[in-house]
mmJSON file of the N, C-alpha and C atoms, coordinates in Angstrom:
{"data_MODEL":{"atom_site":{
"group_PDB":["ATOM","ATOM","ATOM","ATOM","ATOM","ATOM","ATOM","ATOM","ATOM","ATOM","ATOM","ATOM","ATOM","ATOM","ATOM","ATOM","ATOM","ATOM","ATOM","ATOM","ATOM","ATOM","ATOM","ATOM","ATOM","ATOM","ATOM","ATOM","ATOM","ATOM","ATOM","ATOM","ATOM","ATOM","ATOM","ATOM","ATOM","ATOM","ATOM","ATOM","ATOM","ATOM","ATOM","ATOM","ATOM","ATOM","ATOM","ATOM","ATOM","ATOM","ATOM","ATOM","ATOM","ATOM","ATOM","ATOM","ATOM","ATOM","ATOM","ATOM","ATOM","ATOM","ATOM","ATOM","ATOM","ATOM","ATOM","ATOM","ATOM","ATOM","ATOM","ATOM","ATOM","ATOM","ATOM","ATOM","ATOM","ATOM","ATOM","ATOM","ATOM","ATOM","ATOM","ATOM","ATOM","ATOM","ATOM","ATOM","ATOM","ATOM","ATOM","ATOM","ATOM","ATOM","ATOM","ATOM","ATOM","ATOM","ATOM","ATOM","ATOM","ATOM","ATOM","ATOM","ATOM","ATOM","ATOM","ATOM","ATOM","ATOM","ATOM","ATOM","ATOM","ATOM","ATOM","ATOM","ATOM","ATOM","ATOM","ATOM","ATOM","ATOM","ATOM","ATOM","ATOM","ATOM","ATOM","ATOM","ATOM","ATOM","ATOM","ATOM","ATOM","ATOM","ATOM","ATOM","ATOM","ATOM","ATOM","ATOM","ATOM","ATOM","ATOM","ATOM","ATOM","ATOM","ATOM","ATOM","ATOM","ATOM","ATOM","ATOM","ATOM","ATOM","ATOM","ATOM","ATOM","ATOM","ATOM","ATOM","ATOM","ATOM","ATOM","ATOM","ATOM","ATOM","ATOM","ATOM","ATOM","ATOM","ATOM","ATOM","ATOM","ATOM","ATOM","ATOM","ATOM","ATOM","ATOM","ATOM","ATOM","ATOM","ATOM","ATOM","ATOM","ATOM"],
"id":[1,2,3,4,5,6,7,8,9,10,11,12,13,14,15,16,17,18,19,20,21,22,23,24,25,26,27,28,29,30,31,32,33,34,35,36,37,38,39,40,41,42,43,44,45,46,47,48,49,50,51,52,53,54,55,56,57,58,59,60,61,62,63,64,65,66,67,68,69,70,71,72,73,74,75,76,77,78,79,80,81,82,83,84,85,86,87,88,89,90,91,92,93,94,95,96,97,98,99,100,101,102,103,104,105,106,107,108,109,110,111,112,113,114,115,116,117,118,119,120,121,122,123,124,125,126,127,128,129,130,131,132,133,134,135,136,137,138,139,140,141,142,143,144,145,146,147,148,149,150,151,152,153,154,155,156,157,158,159,160,161,162,163,164,165,166,167,168,169,170,171,172,173,174,175,176,177,178,179,180,181,182,183,184,185,186],
"type_symbol":["N","C","C","N","C","C","N","C","C","N","C","C","N","C","C","N","C","C","N","C","C","N","C","C","N","C","C","N","C","C","N","C","C","N","C","C","N","C","C","N","C","C","N","C","C","N","C","C","N","C","C","N","C","C","N","C","C","N","C","C","N","C","C","N","C","C","N","C","C","N","C","C","N","C","C","N","C","C","N","C","C","N","C","C","N","C","C","N","C","C","N","C","C","N","C","C","N","C","C","N","C","C","N","C","C","N","C","C","N","C","C","N","C","C","N","C","C","N","C","C","N","C","C","N","C","C","N","C","C","N","C","C","N","C","C","N","C","C","N","C","C","N","C","C","N","C","C","N","C","C","N","C","C","N","C","C","N","C","C","N","C","C","N","C","C","N","C","C","N","C","C","N","C","C","N","C","C","N","C","C","N","C","C","N","C","C"],
"label_atom_id":["N","CA","C","N","CA","C","N","CA","C","N","CA","C","N","CA","C","N","CA","C","N","CA","C","N","CA","C","N","CA","C","N","CA","C","N","CA","C","N","CA","C","N","CA","C","N","CA","C","N","CA","C","N","CA","C","N","CA","C","N","CA","C","N","CA","C","N","CA","C","N","CA","C","N","CA","C","N","CA","C","N","CA","C","N","CA","C","N","CA","C","N","CA","C","N","CA","C","N","CA","C","N","CA","C","N","CA","C","N","CA","C","N","CA","C","N","CA","C","N","CA","C","N","CA","C","N","CA","C","N","CA","C","N","CA","C","N","CA","C","N","CA","C","N","CA","C","N","CA","C","N","CA","C","N","CA","C","N","CA","C","N","CA","C","N","CA","C","N","CA","C","N","CA","C","N","CA","C","N","CA","C","N","CA","C","N","CA","C","N","CA","C","N","CA","C","N","CA","C","N","CA","C","N","CA","C","N","CA","C","N","CA","C","N","CA","C"],
"label_alt_id":[null,null,null,null,null,null,null,null,null,null,null,null,null,null,null,null,null,null,null,null,null,null,null,null,null,null,null,null,null,null,null,null,null,null,null,null,null,null,null,null,null,null,null,null,null,null,null,null,null,null,null,null,null,null,null,null,null,null,null,null,null,null,null,null,null,null,null,null,null,null,null,null,null,null,null,null,null,null,null,null,null,null,null,null,null,null,null,null,null,null,null,null,null,null,null,null,null,null,null,null,null,null,null,null,null,null,null,null,null,null,null,null,null,null,null,null,null,null,null,null,null,null,null,null,null,null,null,null,null,null,null,null,null,null,null,null,null,null,null,null,null,null,null,null,null,null,null,null,null,null,null,null,null,null,null,null,null,null,null,null,null,null,null,null,null,null,null,null,null,null,null,null,null,null,null,null,null,null,null,null,null,null,null,null,null,null],
"label_comp_id":["UNK","UNK","UNK","UNK","UNK","UNK","UNK","UNK","UNK","UNK","UNK","UNK","UNK","UNK","UNK","UNK","UNK","UNK","UNK","UNK","UNK","UNK","UNK","UNK","UNK","UNK","UNK","UNK","UNK","UNK","UNK","UNK","UNK","UNK","UNK","UNK","UNK","UNK","UNK","UNK","UNK","UNK","UNK","UNK","UNK","UNK","UNK","UNK","UNK","UNK","UNK","UNK","UNK","UNK","UNK","UNK","UNK","UNK","UNK","UNK","UNK","UNK","UNK","UNK","UNK","UNK","UNK","UNK","UNK","UNK","UNK","UNK","UNK","UNK","UNK","UNK","UNK","UNK","UNK","UNK","UNK","UNK","UNK","UNK","UNK","UNK","UNK","UNK","UNK","UNK","UNK","UNK","UNK","UNK","UNK","UNK","UNK","UNK","UNK","UNK","UNK","UNK","UNK","UNK","UNK","UNK","UNK","UNK","UNK","UNK","UNK","UNK","UNK","UNK","UNK","UNK","UNK","UNK","UNK","UNK","UNK","UNK","UNK","UNK","UNK","UNK","UNK","UNK","UNK","UNK","UNK","UNK","UNK","UNK","UNK","UNK","UNK","UNK","UNK","UNK","UNK","UNK","UNK","UNK","UNK","UNK","UNK","UNK","UNK","UNK","UNK","UNK","UNK","UNK","UNK","UNK","UNK","UNK","UNK","UNK","UNK","UNK","UNK","UNK","UNK","UNK","UNK","UNK","UNK","UNK","UNK","UNK","UNK","UNK","UNK","UNK","UNK","UNK","UNK","UNK","UNK","UNK","UNK","UNK","UNK","UNK"],
"label_asym_id":["A","A","A","A","A","A","A","A","A","A","A","A","A","A","A","A","A","A","A","A","A","A","A","A","A","A","A","A","A","A","A","A","A","A","A","A","A","A","A","A","A","A","A","A","A","A","A","A","A","A","A","A","A","A","A","A","A","A","A","A","A","A","A","A","A","A","A","A","A","A","A","A","A","A","A","A","A","A","A","A","A","A","A","A","A","A","A","A","A","A","A","A","A","A","A","A","A","A","A","A","A","A","A","A","A","A","A","A","A","A","A","A","A","A","A","A","A","A","A","A","A","A","A","A","A","A","A","A","A","A","A","A","A","A","A","A","A","A","A","A","A","A","A","A","A","A","A","A","A","A","A","A","A","A","A","A","A","A","A","A","A","A","A","A","A","A","A","A","A","A","A","A","A","A","A","A","A","A","A","A","A","A","A","A","A","A"],
"label_entity_id":["1","1","1","1","1","1","1","1","1","1","1","1","1","1","1","1","1","1","1","1","1","1","1","1","1","1","1","1","1","1","1","1","1","1","1","1","1","1","1","1","1","1","1","1","1","1","1","1","1","1","1","1","1","1","1","1","1","1","1","1","1","1","1","1","1","1","1","1","1","1","1","1","1","1","1","1","1","1","1","1","1","1","1","1","1","1","1","1","1","1","1","1","1","1","1","1","1","1","1","1","1","1","1","1","1","1","1","1","1","1","1","1","1","1","1","1","1","1","1","1","1","1","1","1","1","1","1","1","1","1","1","1","1","1","1","1","1","1","1","1","1","1","1","1","1","1","1","1","1","1","1","1","1","1","1","1","1","1","1","1","1","1","1","1","1","1","1","1","1","1","1","1","1","1","1","1","1","1","1","1","1","1","1","1","1","1"],
"label_seq_id":[1,1,1,2,2,2,3,3,3,4,4,4,5,5,5,6,6,6,7,7,7,8,8,8,9,9,9,10,10,10,11,11,11,12,12,12,13,13,13,14,14,14,15,15,15,16,16,16,17,17,17,18,18,18,19,19,19,20,20,20,21,21,21,22,22,22,23,23,23,24,24,24,25,25,25,26,26,26,27,27,27,28,28,28,29,29,29,30,30,30,31,31,31,32,32,32,33,33,33,34,34,34,35,35,35,36,36,36,37,37,37,38,38,38,39,39,39,40,40,40,41,41,41,42,42,42,43,43,43,44,44,44,45,45,45,46,46,46,47,47,47,48,48,48,49,49,49,50,50,50,51,51,51,52,52,52,53,53,53,54,54,54,55,55,55,56,56,56,57,57,57,58,58,58,59,59,59,60,60,60,61,61,61,62,62,62],
"pdbx_PDB_ins_code":[null,null,null,null,null,null,null,null,null,null,null,null,null,null,null,null,null,null,null,null,null,null,null,null,null,null,null,null,null,null,null,null,null,null,null,null,null,null,null,null,null,null,null,null,null,null,null,null,null,null,null,null,null,null,null,null,null,null,null,null,null,null,null,null,null,null,null,null,null,null,null,null,null,null,null,null,null,null,null,null,null,null,null,null,null,null,null,null,null,null,null,null,null,null,null,null,null,null,null,null,null,null,null,null,null,null,null,null,null,null,null,null,null,null,null,null,null,null,null,null,null,null,null,null,null,null,null,null,null,null,null,null,null,null,null,null,null,null,null,null,null,null,null,null,null,null,null,null,null,null,null,null,null,null,null,null,null,null,null,null,null,null,null,null,null,null,null,null,null,null,null,null,null,null,null,null,null,null,null,null,null,null,null,null,null,null],
"Cartn_x":[0.83,0.0,0.882,0.683,1.469,0.851,1.739,1.222,0.666,-0.207,-0.723,0.434,0.283,1.365,1.9,1.027,1.49,2.34,2.095,2.85,4.188,4.264,5.51,6.659,6.388,7.411,7.853,6.908,7.247,8.092,7.737,8.493,9.928,10.088,11.434,12.222,11.556,12.224,12.67,11.832,12.168,13.345,13.349,14.478,15.77,15.696,16.87,17.369,16.451,16.815,17.478,16.943,17.528,18.962,19.221,20.569,21.508,21.03,21.86,22.165,21.183,21.4,22.428,22.354,23.319,24.732,24.876,26.186,26.666,25.758,26.118,26.578,25.909,26.306,27.719,28.042,29.385,30.426,30.09,31.009,31.225,30.145,30.259,31.135,30.965,31.781,33.261,33.54,34.924,35.515,34.732,35.206,35.482,34.641,34.857,36.147,36.42,37.659,38.871,38.782,39.889,40.103,39.023,39.117,39.805,39.434,40.058,41.554,41.922,43.341,44.098,43.477,44.121,44.306,43.325,43.45,44.591,44.707,45.803,47.148,47.195,48.427,48.793,47.799,48.042,48.647,48.15,48.688,50.14,50.417,51.795,52.732,52.281,53.117,53.363,52.335,52.515,53.484,53.389,54.305,55.738,55.903,57.245,57.754,56.896,57.311,57.736,56.958,57.288,58.629,58.822,60.081,61.246,61.046,62.094,62.441,61.424,61.657,62.392,62.013,62.682,64.149,64.389,65.758,66.557,65.962,66.635,66.987,66.075,66.338,67.464,67.459,68.525,69.867,69.882,71.125,71.633,70.714,71.127,71.66,71.227,71.701,73.119,73.57,74.92,75.946],
"Cartn_y":[-1.176,0.0,1.248,2.108,3.336,4.445,5.237,6.368,7.443,8.284,9.383,10.297,11.008,11.866,12.861,13.452,14.423,13.759,12.47,11.758,11.259,10.998,10.483,11.48,12.748,13.773,13.807,13.686,13.671,12.454,11.319,10.089,10.243,10.803,11.029,11.993,13.04,14.0,13.325,12.488,11.787,10.839,10.144,9.258,10.054,11.205,12.059,12.549,12.942,13.403,12.277,11.071,9.93,9.683,9.812,9.617,10.702,11.937,13.041,12.897,12.48,12.282,11.178,10.139,9.051,9.559,10.417,10.993,11.88,12.656,13.529,12.697,11.594,10.712,10.181,9.817,9.309,10.413,11.614,12.743,13.025,13.01,13.256,12.199,10.964,9.878,10.098,10.492,10.758,11.93,12.994,14.161,13.78,12.962,12.52,11.706,10.86,10.082,10.993,11.975,12.924,13.724,14.149,14.909,14.085,12.825,11.948,11.811,11.607,11.473,12.764,13.912,15.194,15.386,14.973,15.081,14.203,13.005,12.112,12.709,13.296,13.933,15.118,15.885,17.025,16.556,15.466,14.918,14.499,13.856,13.425,14.622,15.663,16.853,17.518,17.612,18.219,17.395,16.088,15.213,15.435,15.545,15.804,17.164,18.173,19.51,19.48,18.782,18.677,17.984,16.913,16.173,17.036,17.751,18.624,19.705,20.328,21.392,20.862,19.673,19.077,18.81,18.218,17.911,19.199,20.207,21.481,22.121,22.063,22.622,21.875,20.564,19.761,20.096,20.304,20.628,21.995,22.96,24.301,24.352,23.421,23.409,22.9,22.17,21.608,22.513],
"Cartn_z":[0.0,0.0,0.0,-0.925,-1.05,-0.208,0.42,1.199,0.265,0.778,-0.04,-0.462,-1.555,-2.065,-1.03,-0.231,0.756,1.836,2.105,3.141,2.607,1.313,0.732,0.958,0.778,1.016,2.46,3.378,4.809,5.157,4.581,4.849,4.345,3.159,2.629,3.514,3.99,4.884,6.179,6.739,7.983,7.757,6.635,6.324,6.213,5.568,5.418,6.78,7.622,8.971,9.753,9.641,10.35,9.897,8.602,8.083,8.6,8.631,9.112,10.595,11.369,12.807,13.03,12.222,12.326,12.065,11.062,10.751,11.893,12.458,13.577,14.77,15.031,16.129,15.911,14.681,14.379,14.549,14.121,14.286,15.769,16.543,17.986,18.646,18.25,18.807,18.474,17.248,16.841,17.622,17.777,18.527,19.982,20.562,21.943,22.064,21.083,21.102,20.979,20.096,19.918,21.199,21.83,23.076,24.155,24.268,25.264,24.998,23.741,23.403,23.69,23.416,23.706,25.207,25.984,27.442,27.944,27.392,27.783,27.384,26.194,25.726,26.616,27.028,27.914,29.236,29.761,31.011,30.817,29.691,29.422,29.287,28.612,28.441,29.792,30.605,31.937,32.78,32.678,33.408,32.945,31.642,31.094,31.547,31.554,31.999,33.462,34.274,35.696,35.878,35.146,35.223,34.758,33.668,33.156,34.173,34.75,35.728,36.948,37.4,38.555,38.22,37.053,36.641,36.48,35.901,35.7,37.039,37.994,39.314,40.002,39.862,40.476,39.847,38.547,37.845,38.274,38.447,38.819,40.244,41.079,42.469,42.593,41.587,41.686,41.108],
"occupancy":[1.0,1.0,1.0,1.0,1.0,1.0,1.0,1.0,1.0,1.0,1.0,1.0,1.0,1.0,1.0,1.0,1.0,1.0,1.0,1.0,1.0,1.0,1.0,1.0,1.0,1.0,1.0,1.0,1.0,1.0,1.0,1.0,1.0,1.0,1.0,1.0,1.0,1.0,1.0,1.0,1.0,1.0,1.0,1.0,1.0,1.0,1.0,1.0,1.0,1.0,1.0,1.0,1.0,1.0,1.0,1.0,1.0,1.0,1.0,1.0,1.0,1.0,1.0,1.0,1.0,1.0,1.0,1.0,1.0,1.0,1.0,1.0,1.0,1.0,1.0,1.0,1.0,1.0,1.0,1.0,1.0,1.0,1.0,1.0,1.0,1.0,1.0,1.0,1.0,1.0,1.0,1.0,1.0,1.0,1.0,1.0,1.0,1.0,1.0,1.0,1.0,1.0,1.0,1.0,1.0,1.0,1.0,1.0,1.0,1.0,1.0,1.0,1.0,1.0,1.0,1.0,1.0,1.0,1.0,1.0,1.0,1.0,1.0,1.0,1.0,1.0,1.0,1.0,1.0,1.0,1.0,1.0,1.0,1.0,1.0,1.0,1.0,1.0,1.0,1.0,1.0,1.0,1.0,1.0,1.0,1.0,1.0,1.0,1.0,1.0,1.0,1.0,1.0,1.0,1.0,1.0,1.0,1.0,1.0,1.0,1.0,1.0,1.0,1.0,1.0,1.0,1.0,1.0,1.0,1.0,1.0,1.0,1.0,1.0,1.0,1.0,1.0,1.0,1.0,1.0,1.0,1.0,1.0,1.0,1.0,1.0],
"B_iso_or_equiv":[0.0,0.0,0.0,0.0,0.0,0.0,0.0,0.0,0.0,0.0,0.0,0.0,0.0,0.0,0.0,0.0,0.0,0.0,0.0,0.0,0.0,0.0,0.0,0.0,0.0,0.0,0.0,0.0,0.0,0.0,0.0,0.0,0.0,0.0,0.0,0.0,0.0,0.0,0.0,0.0,0.0,0.0,0.0,0.0,0.0,0.0,0.0,0.0,0.0,0.0,0.0,0.0,0.0,0.0,0.0,0.0,0.0,0.0,0.0,0.0,0.0,0.0,0.0,0.0,0.0,0.0,0.0,0.0,0.0,0.0,0.0,0.0,0.0,0.0,0.0,0.0,0.0,0.0,0.0,0.0,0.0,0.0,0.0,0.0,0.0,0.0,0.0,0.0,0.0,0.0,0.0,0.0,0.0,0.0,0.0,0.0,0.0,0.0,0.0,0.0,0.0,0.0,0.0,0.0,0.0,0.0,0.0,0.0,0.0,0.0,0.0,0.0,0.0,0.0,0.0,0.0,0.0,0.0,0.0,0.0,0.0,0.0,0.0,0.0,0.0,0.0,0.0,0.0,0.0,0.0,0.0,0.0,0.0,0.0,0.0,0.0,0.0,0.0,0.0,0.0,0.0,0.0,0.0,0.0,0.0,0.0,0.0,0.0,0.0,0.0,0.0,0.0,0.0,0.0,0.0,0.0,0.0,0.0,0.0,0.0,0.0,0.0,0.0,0.0,0.0,0.0,0.0,0.0,0.0,0.0,0.0,0.0,0.0,0.0,0.0,0.0,0.0,0.0,0.0,0.0,0.0,0.0,0.0,0.0,0.0,0.0],
"pdbx_formal_charge":[null,null,null,null,null,null,null,null,null,null,null,null,null,null,null,null,null,null,null,null,null,null,null,null,null,null,null,null,null,null,null,null,null,null,null,null,null,null,null,null,null,null,null,null,null,null,null,null,null,null,null,null,null,null,null,null,null,null,null,null,null,null,null,null,null,null,null,null,null,null,null,null,null,null,null,null,null,null,null,null,null,null,null,null,null,null,null,null,null,null,null,null,null,null,null,null,null,null,null,null,null,null,null,null,null,null,null,null,null,null,null,null,null,null,null,null,null,null,null,null,null,null,null,null,null,null,null,null,null,null,null,null,null,null,null,null,null,null,null,null,null,null,null,null,null,null,null,null,null,null,null,null,null,null,null,null,null,null,null,null,null,null,null,null,null,null,null,null,null,null,null,null,null,null,null,null,null,null,null,null,null,null,null,null,null,null],
"auth_seq_id":[1,1,1,2,2,2,3,3,3,4,4,4,5,5,5,6,6,6,7,7,7,8,8,8,9,9,9,10,10,10,11,11,11,12,12,12,13,13,13,14,14,14,15,15,15,16,16,16,17,17,17,18,18,18,19,19,19,20,20,20,21,21,21,22,22,22,23,23,23,24,24,24,25,25,25,26,26,26,27,27,27,28,28,28,29,29,29,30,30,30,31,31,31,32,32,32,33,33,33,34,34,34,35,35,35,36,36,36,37,37,37,38,38,38,39,39,39,40,40,40,41,41,41,42,42,42,43,43,43,44,44,44,45,45,45,46,46,46,47,47,47,48,48,48,49,49,49,50,50,50,51,51,51,52,52,52,53,53,53,54,54,54,55,55,55,56,56,56,57,57,57,58,58,58,59,59,59,60,60,60,61,61,61,62,62,62],
"auth_comp_id":["UNK","UNK","UNK","UNK","UNK","UNK","UNK","UNK","UNK","UNK","UNK","UNK","UNK","UNK","UNK","UNK","UNK","UNK","UNK","UNK","UNK","UNK","UNK","UNK","UNK","UNK","UNK","UNK","UNK","UNK","UNK","UNK","UNK","UNK","UNK","UNK","UNK","UNK","UNK","UNK","UNK","UNK","UNK","UNK","UNK","UNK","UNK","UNK","UNK","UNK","UNK","UNK","UNK","UNK","UNK","UNK","UNK","UNK","UNK","UNK","UNK","UNK","UNK","UNK","UNK","UNK","UNK","UNK","UNK","UNK","UNK","UNK","UNK","UNK","UNK","UNK","UNK","UNK","UNK","UNK","UNK","UNK","UNK","UNK","UNK","UNK","UNK","UNK","UNK","UNK","UNK","UNK","UNK","UNK","UNK","UNK","UNK","UNK","UNK","UNK","UNK","UNK","UNK","UNK","UNK","UNK","UNK","UNK","UNK","UNK","UNK","UNK","UNK","UNK","UNK","UNK","UNK","UNK","UNK","UNK","UNK","UNK","UNK","UNK","UNK","UNK","UNK","UNK","UNK","UNK","UNK","UNK","UNK","UNK","UNK","UNK","UNK","UNK","UNK","UNK","UNK","UNK","UNK","UNK","UNK","UNK","UNK","UNK","UNK","UNK","UNK","UNK","UNK","UNK","UNK","UNK","UNK","UNK","UNK","UNK","UNK","UNK","UNK","UNK","UNK","UNK","UNK","UNK","UNK","UNK","UNK","UNK","UNK","UNK","UNK","UNK","UNK","UNK","UNK","UNK","UNK","UNK","UNK","UNK","UNK","UNK"],
"auth_asym_id":["A","A","A","A","A","A","A","A","A","A","A","A","A","A","A","A","A","A","A","A","A","A","A","A","A","A","A","A","A","A","A","A","A","A","A","A","A","A","A","A","A","A","A","A","A","A","A","A","A","A","A","A","A","A","A","A","A","A","A","A","A","A","A","A","A","A","A","A","A","A","A","A","A","A","A","A","A","A","A","A","A","A","A","A","A","A","A","A","A","A","A","A","A","A","A","A","A","A","A","A","A","A","A","A","A","A","A","A","A","A","A","A","A","A","A","A","A","A","A","A","A","A","A","A","A","A","A","A","A","A","A","A","A","A","A","A","A","A","A","A","A","A","A","A","A","A","A","A","A","A","A","A","A","A","A","A","A","A","A","A","A","A","A","A","A","A","A","A","A","A","A","A","A","A","A","A","A","A","A","A","A","A","A","A","A","A"],
"auth_atom_id":["N","CA","C","N","CA","C","N","CA","C","N","CA","C","N","CA","C","N","CA","C","N","CA","C","N","CA","C","N","CA","C","N","CA","C","N","CA","C","N","CA","C","N","CA","C","N","CA","C","N","CA","C","N","CA","C","N","CA","C","N","CA","C","N","CA","C","N","CA","C","N","CA","C","N","CA","C","N","CA","C","N","CA","C","N","CA","C","N","CA","C","N","CA","C","N","CA","C","N","CA","C","N","CA","C","N","CA","C","N","CA","C","N","CA","C","N","CA","C","N","CA","C","N","CA","C","N","CA","C","N","CA","C","N","CA","C","N","CA","C","N","CA","C","N","CA","C","N","CA","C","N","CA","C","N","CA","C","N","CA","C","N","CA","C","N","CA","C","N","CA","C","N","CA","C","N","CA","C","N","CA","C","N","CA","C","N","CA","C","N","CA","C","N","CA","C","N","CA","C","N","CA","C","N","CA","C","N","CA","C","N","CA","C","N","CA","C"],
"pdbx_PDB_model_num":[1,1,1,1,1,1,1,1,1,1,1,1,1,1,1,1,1,1,1,1,1,1,1,1,1,1,1,1,1,1,1,1,1,1,1,1,1,1,1,1,1,1,1,1,1,1,1,1,1,1,1,1,1,1,1,1,1,1,1,1,1,1,1,1,1,1,1,1,1,1,1,1,1,1,1,1,1,1,1,1,1,1,1,1,1,1,1,1,1,1,1,1,1,1,1,1,1,1,1,1,1,1,1,1,1,1,1,1,1,1,1,1,1,1,1,1,1,1,1,1,1,1,1,1,1,1,1,1,1,1,1,1,1,1,1,1,1,1,1,1,1,1,1,1,1,1,1,1,1,1,1,1,1,1,1,1,1,1,1,1,1,1,1,1,1,1,1,1,1,1,1,1,1,1,1,1,1,1,1,1,1,1,1,1,1,1]
}}}
């Protein structure tokens, strides 16, 4: 059974919206993964800076 002509356009619009939402969800998931990796990288850089500063201070004391 075919939907009435006025409903066919709405159905197509809803299908299109569903596809776009799916793409947005994938983009959001990717951005969240990138954010997590950046946070981990920031922690590593801060750790390296702390280590460098400690080593530098120890060197300057001698």
